[in-house]
KOLTOR-152616 format. One record per residue (C-alpha): residue in three letters; x, y, z. Coordinates in steps of 0.25 Angstrom, whole numbers, padded with zeros to 4 digits, always signed. Layout:
<atoms>
ALAXYZ
...
</atoms>
This chain:
<atoms>
MET-0209+0007+0004
GLU-0211+0007+0019
ALA-0226+0004+0017
GLN-0223-0008+0009
VAL-0213-0013+0019
THR-0223-0012+0030
GLN-0233-0021+0023
LEU-0222-0032+0023
ALA-0223-0033+0038
SER-0236-0040+0037
LEU-0231-0051+0028
SER-0227-0065+0032
GLN-0212-0067+0034
LYS-0211-0076+0022
ASP-0218-0065+0013
LYS-0209-0054+0019
VAL-0197-0058+0012
SER-0202-0058-0002
ALA-0210-0045+0001
TYR-0197-0038+0005
LEU-0189-0043-0006
SER-0200-0039-0016
LEU-0201-0025-0010
LEU-0185-0024-0011
SER-0186-0029-0026
GLN-0196-0019-0030
THR-0188-0008-0024
LEU-0175-0012-0031
SER-0182-0014-0044
ARG-0187+0000-0046
PRO-0182+0008-0057
ASP-0179+0020-0048
LEU-0172+0016-0036
SER-0170+0030-0030
SER-0179+0026-0018
ALA-0174+0012-0017
PRO-0164+0014-0005
ALA-0176+0020+0004
ASP-0185+0008+0000
ILE-0174-0002+0002
HIS-0171+0004+0016
VAL-0186+0002+0020
ILE-0186-0013+0015
VAL-0173-0017+0021
ASP-0176-0009+0035
SER-0189-0017+0036
ALA-0183-0030+0032
VAL-0172-0029+0042
ASN-0177-0022+0053
GLU-0192-0025+0054
ALA-0195-0036+0064
SER-0206-0042+0055
ALA-0196-0044+0043
GLY-0186-0053+0050
LEU-0172-0057+0047
VAL-0176-0066+0034
VAL-0183-0054+0027
GLY-0171-0045+0031
ARG-0160-0054+0025
GLN-0168-0057+0012
VAL-0171-0042+0010
LEU-0156-0039+0012
ALA-0151-0050+0004
GLU-0160-0046-0008
LEU-0156-0031-0007
VAL-0141-0035-0007
LYS-0143-0044-0019
ASN-0150-0033-0026
ILE-0139-0023-0023
GLU-0128-0032-0027
SER-0135-0035-0040
GLY-0136-0020-0043
ALA-0151-0018-0041
ILE-0148-0004-0037
LYS-0139+0002-0048
ASP-0137+0016-0042
HIS-0124+0016-0034
ASP-0129+0026-0023
LEU-0143+0020-0022
ARG-0136+0006-0019
LYS-0127+0012-0009
GLN-0138+0019-0002
VAL-0146+0006-0001
VAL-0134-0002+0004
GLN-0130+0008+0015
ASP-0145+0010+0019
THR-0146-0005+0020
LEU-0134-0007+0028
ALA-0138+0004+0038
ILE-0151-0004+0040
LEU-0144-0017+0043
GLU-0135-0010+0053
ARG-0146-0011+0063
ALA-0149-0026+0059
ALA-0142-0039+0061
SER-0141-0052+0054
TYR-0139-0046+0040
GLU-0124-0047+0039
GLU-0123-0054+0026
GLN-0132-0043+0019
VAL-0125-0032+0027
ASN-0111-0037+0021
SER-0116-0038+0007
LEU-0121-0023+0008
ARG-0108-0019+0014
PHE-0101-0025+0002
GLN-0110-0018-0007
LEU-0108-0005+0000
ALA-0093-0006+0000
ASP-0094-0008-0015
LEU-0102+0004-0017
LEU-0093+0013-0008
GLU-0081+0008-0015
ALA-0087+0012-0028
GLU-0088+0026-0023
GLU-0073+0025-0018
GLU-0079+0026-0003
TRP-0067+0017+0001
SER-0069+0019+0016
GLU-0084+0018+0017
ALA-0083+0005+0008
ALA-0073-0001+0018
HIS-0081+0002+0030
ALA-0093-0004+0023
LEU-0085-0017+0022
MET-0080-0016+0036
GLY-0094-0018+0041
ILE-0095-0032+0035
SER-0097-0043+0045
PHE-0091-0057+0041
ASP-0098-0070+0044
GLY-0097-0084+0037
PRO-0088-0095+0035
THR-0074-0092+0040
SER-0066-0094+0027
LEU-0076-0086+0019
LEU-0077-0076+0030
ASN-0062-0074+0030
GLU-0061-0072+0015
LEU-0072-0062+0015
LYS-0066-0054+0026
PHE-0053-0054+0019
ARG-0059-0048+0006
VAL-0067-0038+0014
TYR-0055-0033+0022
ILE-0046-0032+0010
ARG-0057-0023+0003
ILE-0058-0015+0016
VAL-0043-0013+0016
ARG-0043-0008+0001
LEU-0055+0002+0003
LEU-0048+0008+0016
LEU-0035+0009+0008
GLU-0042+0017-0003
GLU-0046+0026+0008
GLU-0032+0026+0013
ASP-0037+0021+0027
SER-0024+0012+0029
VAL-0026+0011+0044
GLN-0040+0004+0043
ALA-0036-0003+0030
GLU-0024-0010+0038
THR-0034-0015+0048
TYR-0042-0022+0038
TYR-0030-0027+0031
ASN-0025-0034+0043
ARG-0038-0041+0044
ALA-0037-0045+0030
ALA-0023-0050+0032
SER-0027-0060+0042
LEU-0037-0066+0032
SER-0028-0066+0019
ASN-0027-0081+0018
SER-0042-0082+0018
THR-0043-0080+0002
SER-0036-0084-0010
ASP-0042-0074-0019
LYS-0031-0067-0027
GLU-0038-0054-0029
THR-0041-0053-0014
LEU-0027-0056-0010
LEU-0021-0046-0020
GLN-0030-0036-0013
PHE-0025-0040+0000
ARG-0010-0038-0005
LEU-0013-0025-0011
CYS-0020-0020+0003
GLN-0007-0026+0010
ALA+0002-0017+0001
ARG-0007-0005+0002
ILE-0008-0006+0018
SER+0007-0006+0018
ASP+0007+0006+0009
TYR-0003+0014+0018
ALA+0005+0010+0031
ARG+0017+0016+0024
LYS+0024+0002+0024
PHE+0029+0006+0010
LEU+0040-0004+0009
GLU+0030-0016+0011
ALA+0020-0009+0003
ALA+0029-0008-0009
MET+0033-0023-0008
ARG+0018-0027-0008
TYR+0014-0018-0019
HIS+0026-0023-0028
GLU+0022-0037-0026
LEU+0007-0034-0030
SER+0012-0027-0042
TRP+0016-0040-0048
VAL+0003-0047-0046
ALA-0002-0051-0059
GLU-0017-0051-0055
ILE-0017-0036-0053
ASP-0019-0027-0065
GLU-0007-0022-0071
GLU-0010-0007-0069
GLU-0013-0010-0054
ARG+0000-0017-0053
LYS+0008-0005-0059
HIS+0001+0004-0049
ILE+0004-0006-0037
LEU+0019-0006-0042
GLN+0019+0009-0042
VAL+0014+0009-0027
ALA+0025-0001-0024
VAL+0035+0009-0029
THR+0029+0020-0021
CYS+0029+0012-0008
ALA+0043+0008-0011
VAL+0047+0023-0012
LEU+0040+0027+0001
ALA+0046+0015+0009
PRO+0058+0018+0019
ALA+0071+0018+0012
GLY+0080+0007+0015
PRO+0084-0007+0010
ASN+0070-0013+0010
ARG+0065-0002+0001
SER+0077-0003-0008
ARG+0073-0018-0011
VAL+0059-0014-0014
LEU+0063-0002-0023
ALA+0072-0012-0030
SER+0061-0022-0033
LEU+0052-0011-0038
TYR+0063-0004-0046
ARG+0066-0017-0053
ASP+0052-0019-0057
GLU+0051-0016-0072
ARG+0037-0010-0070
SER+0042+0001-0060
ALA+0048+0008-0072
GLU+0034+0012-0077
LEU+0030+0018-0064
PRO+0029+0033-0062
THR+0037+0031-0048
TYR+0048+0023-0055
ASN+0058+0036-0054
ILE+0057+0037-0039
LEU+0058+0021-0038
SER+0071+0021-0046
LYS+0077+0032-0038
MET+0074+0026-0025
PHE+0079+0012-0030
LEU+0092+0018-0035
ASP+0094+0026-0022
HIS+0093+0040-0030
ILE+0089+0052-0021
LEU+0075+0057-0024
ARG+0073+0071-0028
PRO+0061+0080-0023
ALA+0054+0080-0037
GLU+0054+0065-0038
VAL+0048+0064-0024
LYS+0038+0074-0027
SER+0034+0066-0040
PHE+0033+0053-0032
GLU+0025+0060-0021
GLU+0014+0063-0031
THR+0011+0048-0033
LEU+0009+0045-0018
ARG-0004+0042-0010
PRO-0007+0050+0002
HIS-0003+0039+0012
GLN+0011+0038+0005
LEU+0013+0053+0008
ALA+0009+0052+0023
LYS+0016+0062+0032
ILE+0026+0057+0042
ALA+0029+0063+0056
ILE+0043+0065+0061
SER+0046+0060+0075
SER+0050+0069+0086
ASN+0063+0062+0087
ASP+0066+0064+0072
GLN+0062+0079+0073
LEU+0072+0081+0084
ALA+0083+0073+0077
SER+0081+0081+0064
ALA+0082+0095+0072
VAL+0096+0092+0078
ASP+0103+0100+0067
ASP+0093+0111+0065
ASP+0102+0122+0070
GLU+0112+0118+0060
LEU+0103+0118+0048
ASP+0106+0126+0035
PRO+0095+0136+0033
SER+0093+0130+0019
ALA+0092+0115+0024
SER+0079+0107+0026
THR+0071+0108+0039
ARG+0064+0095+0037
ARG+0065+0086+0048
GLY+0060+0073+0041
PRO+0051+0067+0030
SER+0036+0072+0030
THR+0030+0061+0022
VAL+0032+0046+0019
LEU+0038+0050+0005
ASP+0047+0060+0011
ARG+0053+0050+0020
ALA+0055+0039+0009
VAL+0062+0049+0000
MET+0071+0055+0011
GLU+0075+0041+0016
HIS+0077+0037+0001
ASN+0086+0049-0001
LEU+0094+0046+0012
LEU+0096+0032+0007
ALA+0100+0036-0007
SER+0110+0046-0001
SER+0117+0035+0006
LYS+0120+0029-0007
ILE+0126+0041-0012
TYR+0134+0047+0000
ASN+0143+0040+0010
ASN+0139+0050+0021
ILE+0130+0063+0022
THR+0128+0074+0032
PHE+0115+0076+0039
ARG+0114+0089+0033
GLY+0117+0084+0019
LEU+0107+0072+0021
GLY+0097+0083+0026
ALA+0098+0091+0013
LEU+0096+0078+0005
LEU+0084+0074+0012
ASP+0078+0088+0014
LEU+0079+0086+0029
THR+0086+0092+0041
PRO+0100+0086+0044
GLY+0094+0080+0057
ALA+0082+0074+0050
ALA+0091+0068+0039
GLU+0100+0062+0050
THR+0087+0056+0057
MET+0082+0050+0044
ALA+0096+0043+0041
ARG+0097+0038+0055
LYS+0083+0032+0055
MET+0086+0025+0041
ILE+0100+0020+0047
GLU+0093+0015+0060
GLN+0082+0007+0051
GLY+0093+0001+0042
ARG+0088+0008+0030
LEU+0101+0016+0028
LYS+0115+0012+0031
GLY+0124+0022+0037
HIS+0127+0029+0050
ILE+0126+0043+0056
ASP+0138+0052+0061
GLN+0131+0062+0069
VAL+0144+0070+0073
ASP+0147+0073+0058
LYS+0132+0073+0055
LEU+0135+0062+0044
ILE+0127+0050+0039
TRP+0136+0039+0034
PHE+0130+0029+0024
GLU+0135+0015+0023
GLY+0136+0007+0010
ALA+0126-0004+0008
LYS+0131-0017+0012
GLU+0120-0026+0005
GLU+0128-0027-0008
ASP+0140-0033-0001
ASP+0135-0047-0001
ALA+0133-0047-0016
GLN+0147-0042-0019
GLY+0153-0056-0020
LYS+0142-0062-0028
ALA+0144-0054-0041
GLY+0144-0063-0054
GLY+0139-0075-0046
LEU+0152-0078-0040
GLY+0146-0080-0026
ASP+0152-0075-0013
VAL+0165-0069-0015
GLU+0174-0065-0004
GLN+0177-0050-0004
VAL+0189-0044+0001
THR+0188-0029+0005
GLU+0201-0021+0005
ASP+0201-0012+0017
THR+0204+0001+0011
GLY+0201+0008+0024
SER+0191+0018+0017
PRO+0176+0016+0018
PHE+0174+0024+0005
THR+0184+0015-0003
LYS+0178+0003+0002
ARG+0164+0008-0002
TRP+0170+0011-0016
ASP+0176-0002-0017
MET+0163-0009-0014
GLN+0156-0001-0024
ILE+0166-0006-0035
ARG+0164-0020-0030
MET+0149-0019-0031
THR+0150-0013-0045
ALA+0159-0024-0050
ALA+0151-0035-0043
ASN+0138-0030-0050
VAL+0145-0029-0064
GLU+0150-0044-0062
SER+0136-0048-0058
ILE+0129-0042-0070
VAL+0140-0048-0079
GLN+0137-0062-0073
HIS+0122-0060-0074
LEU+0123-0057-0089
ALA+0132-0069-0091
ASP+0122-0078-0085
LYS+0112-0072-0094
ASN+0121-0075-0106
LEU+0120-0060-0110
LEU+0136-0058-0111
GLN+0142-0060-0124
PRO+0157-0065-0124
VAL+0167-0055-0130
PRO+0176-0062-0140
VAL+0191-0061-0136
GLY+0198-0050-0143
ALA+0185-0043-0147
GLN+0185-0028-0146
THR+0175-0021-0138
VAL+0170-0007-0141
</atoms>
């Protein structure tokens, strides 16, 4: 092949183009293409780097090669990959071939993606240079950035993926293609998931699970990921709203994670066996280790000298799941108890008393738990939820009703009275709703009921 290429140097510039193309065509039309990569290397290297060939010849040869690769002239996957990589290596030393280089990079990314070499495929796309009309350029950039993000997330390289996601976000208005925008929204949810912004990720996944354009099985999988993220989110009112939305979704009952979803929504305490079963469904980034700050370690060691030998010696959660379960169980205990000792809470959460107090203090400070801490008596007092108060006067559609509360002088009696009022108001609301739907049948006067 080298001898044949050398003979082309004596041809006129006009004849060189057809001669190079003919030589390339002969090479690609052979029955046995095992030696084709080496011959194509010689042809491309000569057309691009030989001064006698010129820019026109180089572009024509590269354009024809790209066209043949795209049309499947080289059937064997490994041979095609070898030709593309070799050609790109030659073009690294040459300029003025951006269009052909971009086409080859797209080809290489496709080949590497088929091999599940996610990171290498992403890096192939990162080398693409953009040049052309602004509107078309922005749309192309957006598509390429989204594809890079998807590939990097498959490799679980969330840090670099977020960099390219931010670039894509600034170009999200450049296209109206539904498929591309759906991919962008999915990347948005996955970035939040990998960044451990589980509450935000759960909301985004749940929204996507309703998109009709997505395959039904894929929507079911997205819904399951939404439940997983909601379970891992920090306990508190915001998570409770997301859990309520997922729990009321009829499709959730078919998910394998429905049991833990229902327990969290109903504020039931989670048991180790249930947590272990759920843990097996998590991905590596959702089981990330978390470090305990030096301040928390110091605070959790306060009562070490008073510890029962059989008590837990853990000073804090070790994983994201661990923390989510402990915070949930703490919140659930606030629905059961009026108060609890540090030691009792530590036994419930499998923590030292000091670590249990630290967790409760943080949740109270952040507004995710209502209560106060008595460090003298070593008690945590839980306060009743006040959110329902506004709804008490609206049962049965009566609108705002002035409520008069008798001062009994006892906080526990007040709380009991409030629970009775809430139950009565909820019953009245249900009856009114049934009446509005004409689902109640009047009972004749004097009729006997069994």
